[in-house]
N, C-alpha and C positions, 0 to 999 in steps of 0.2 A: 225533279218532278216525280211525285209518288203515284204509282198505278195501283188502284184498288183491285183486289181479286174479284173475279166474276162469280156469279152464283154457281156456275158449272164447275169452276175451279174449287170452290169451297166444298161442294158436294163430293168431288173426287178426293180432296184432301181428307175429309171426314171418313169416307169409305175406306181409303187406304190405311188410315190410322187405325180404324176398327179392325181391318184385316190383319194388320201388324200385331195388334194386341191379342187377337184370337189365336194367331199362329204362335206368338211368344208364350202364351199360357196354356197351350194344348200341345199334344204330340205332333200336330201339323207342322210346327216350326223347327223342331229339332229331332235329329236322330243321333242319340248318344252312343259313341264308340270310344271306350277308354276315356282318357282325360280330356279329349276334344269331342266336339259334336259336329255332325254335318248340319248346317243351318240353312233353312230355306227362307229365312227372314230377309235375305238380301233381295228377294224378288219384289216385295212391295216397295222397297227403297228404289229399285231400278225403275219400276213403273211410275213412282212419284217423280223421279228425275225426268222421265220421258214426258209425263203429262203436265208437270208443274214447274219444271226447270230446276236450276241449282238450289234455289231456296226451298222449294218443296221437297227435293231429295234430301237436303240437309235436315229439315224438320222431321221427316219420317225416319231418317237415319238416327236422329236424336232419340226418338221413341224406341227404336231398336236398341240403342246404346243403354238407355235407362232400364229397359226390361232385362238386358244382359247383366247389368250391374246388380239389379235386384236379386237375380238368381245366385249371386255370390253370397247373399244372406239367406238363401232358401225361400225367397218370396216368388211364388209362381213357378217353382221348379228349382232344381239344384244343379249347379255346375261344380264338379269336383275340383277342377283347376281354379275356378273363381273363388271358391271357399278358401282354398289354401292361400291364394294371393291376397284375399281380404284379411286373413289372419296376419299376414306379413306386414301389409300397409294398406289400410282401407282407402286412403286418398289416391294412392298410385293405382290401386285396383280400379277405382272409378275412372281415372284418366285412361287407363289401358282398355277399359270396356266401352267407354263413351266416346272419346275423341275420334278414334278410327272410324266409327260408324257415321258420325257427322261429316267427317272429311270425305268418306266414301260417297255419300249421297250428294254432297256439294260438287265433287269433282266429276262424277258421272253425268251430272246435269250439263256440264260444259262439254263432256265427251259426246253426249247426244247432240248438242247444238252444233258441234264441229263436224261430226260424221254425217249428219243429215244434209249438210251443205255439199259434202263430197260425194255421197253415194245415195242420197234420198232417205226419206223417213223410215221406210220399211226395213232396209238393212241396218239402219242406225239403231233400231229397237233391239235387234239381236246383238249387235256390237256392245250396246250399253248394258244389256243383260250379262254378257260375259265379263265386262270390266267391273260390274257391281260385285260379283263374286271374287274376281281376281284381286281387286284393290282391297276388299274387305279382309281377305286372307293376308295380303302383303302388309297392310297397315296394322292389322291386329298382331301379327308376329313381330313386326318391327318394334311396336310399342312394348310387347312382352319382353323382348331381348334387351331393349334400351332401358326399361324401367326396373326389370327384375333380374337382369343378366348376372348380377354380382351376388345373388342370394344362393344359399345352399340348395334350395329347391331346384333352381335352374341349373346349377352345377351338376346336380344328380341327373336331371333330364338330359342335359347336353352330353354328359358322360365323356368329356374330353374330345368330342368330335368338332370338326370345323363348323362354324355357325351356319353357313349356307347349307352344308350337308344335313345338319340337325333340322333346320327349318323344312327342307324338302322331304326328309323322311318322316318328320313329325306330322305334317299336314297330310302328306301322301294322298291316299285315295279320297279322303274327306274333301280336299280342295277340288279335286277333279270332278267329283259328283256334284258339288255346289256349282261349279262353272257350267257344267252340262245342263243342269236343271235350270239355272238362272238364265242361260242363253236361250234355251228353247221356250220356257214359259214366259219370260219377260218379253221376248221377241213376238210371241204369238199374241199375248194380251195387248202389247203396244200396237201391233198391226191392226188388231180388231178395233181398238179405240180410234185409230186414224181413219179406218174405213167407216166407222160409225160417226165420223166427224165430231167426236168428243175431244179430239186434239187437233189444233190447227197446225198442220205440218205439211207445207208444200213439198212435193216430191222433186227430185232432181230433174232439171229441164234437159231435154235432149235436143240436139240440133235437127 
């Protein structure tokens, strides 16, 4: 049985997509530090997953992934790492930039559904915000190592270190900043949407 999206859901989806595009193509979305960037684009993905479920999270995640891939070609910004990966293999660069963001939005939609049953809608918003950033980093780096680990570029970056040590040192403070920002902002916005009754999220029942 197919369920048609409501007008409220369509408005939220359009708004979140517009916010994602605004952040992706302005300094609001990225803080570039070396080859990596602190990205705040995981926040609209988290809010979409909270408000619209796994499908909404995946769609807004796909928008994030597309804008990230476009930056490999210098469209709407430049990613130093993305440009190098695109030169090595454009198709794999697309997969590495796009697929992790779709999976992130899809998975955190289910994380929100599960956690709201355990601890209520408000805490679930903050938990979902955290996992949006955490999974984005984990999936992004997993795809990077899996798809480009055998290239000279990656060998130079890894420098003979253990893969786990490389990932932890490479993402470092970037990932921590993303997780803190996504947890706080996604949680606050999600809570506001629930209080405004823009999201139908029953709270945990107490005895």
